[in-house]
C-alpha positions in Angstrom: 34.1 5.9 1.6 34.6 9.7 1.7 32.1 12.4 2.4 31.3 13.2 -1.2 30.8 9.5 -2.1 28.3 9.1 0.8 26.5 12.2 -0.3 26.3 11.0 -3.9 25.0 7.5 -2.8 22.4 9.2 -0.6 21.2 11.3 -3.6 21.0 8.3 -5.8 19.0 6.4 -3.2 16.6 9.3 -2.8 16.1 9.4 -6.6 15.3 5.7 -6.6 12.9 6.1 -3.7 11.0 8.9 -5.4 10.7 6.7 -8.6 9.3 3.9 -6.5 6.9 6.2 -4.7 5.7 7.6 -8.0 5.0 4.1 -9.3 3.3 3.2 -6.0 1.1 6.3 -6.1 0.2 5.6 -9.7 -0.8 2.0 -9.0 -2.9 2.9 -5.9 -4.7 5.7 -7.8 -5.3 3.5 -10.8 -6.9 0.9 -8.4 -9.1 3.6 -6.9 -10.2 4.8 -10.3 -11.2 1.4 -11.5 -12.9 -0.1 -8.4 -15.7 1.0 -6.2 -16.3 0.8 -2.5 -12.5 0.9 -1.7 -11.3 1.0 1.9 -7.8 1.4 3.2 -6.2 -1.0 5.7 -2.9 0.2 7.1 -0.4 -2.4 8.2 2.3 -1.3 10.7 6.0 -1.7 9.9 7.8 -4.7 11.3 11.5 -5.3 11.7 11.5 -7.0 8.2 9.1 -4.8 6.3 8.0 -1.2 5.8 4.5 0.0 6.5 2.0 -1.2 3.9 -1.2 0.1 2.5 -3.8 -2.4 1.6 -6.7 -1.3 -0.6 -9.8 -3.5 -0.6 -12.7 -3.0 -3.1 -16.4 -3.8 -2.3 -16.0 -7.3 -3.9 -12.9 -8.2 -2.0 -10.4 -7.5 -4.8 -7.3 -6.0 -3.2 -3.9 -4.6 -3.7 -1.1 -4.1 -1.2 1.9 -1.8 -1.6 4.8 -0.9 0.7 4.7 2.8 1.6 7.0 5.3 3.2 5.3 5.3 6.6 2.0 4.9 8.4 1.5 8.7 8.3 1.9 8.6 4.5 -0.7 5.9 4.3 -3.2 7.8 6.4 -2.6 11.0 4.4 -3.2 9.1 1.1 -6.4 7.6 2.5 -7.6 11.0 3.7 -6.7 12.8 0.5 -8.8 10.2 -1.5 -11.7 10.2 0.9 -11.2 6.6 1.9 -12.2 5.1 5.2 -9.0 3.8 6.8 -8.4 1.2 9.5 -5.5 -0.2 11.4 -5.3 -3.8 10.1 -3.7 -5.0 13.3 -6.7 -3.8 15.3 -9.7 -4.6 13.1 -8.3 -7.4 11.0 -9.2 -8.0 7.4 -12.7 -8.0 6.0 -14.4 -11.3 5.2 -14.9 -10.2 1.6 -11.2 -10.2 1.1 -10.9 -13.9 2.2 -13.9 -14.7 0.1 -12.3 -13.1 -2.9 -9.1 -15.1 -2.3 -11.0 -18.3 -2.1 -12.9 -17.6 -5.3 -9.6 -16.8 -7.1 -8.0 -20.1 -5.8 -11.1 -22.2 -6.9 -11.2 -20.6 -10.3 -7.5 -21.6 -10.9 -8.2 -25.3 -10.3 
């Protein structure tokens, strides 16, 4: 692959990344706008997955999205006035587990 081809592929990848990031931001902001008591839990990247931002509402309803970096997640939380926690240190709140249990029982 020549220099120009690598450059073109890099530009295409950046365009796809910005589209995904825009969709992620839109989803996270929509979650914030329609829920109350939202807190941010930041999950560190692993060898298999990028960093993720987990938003949990007061009733335990949650959404998780892969994000660019831990720094990006912290900036998002700060920009939106959300308390943020390192999920690996504090764990997940009981209300999230309770919400998951309610969802499982309502399906059966």
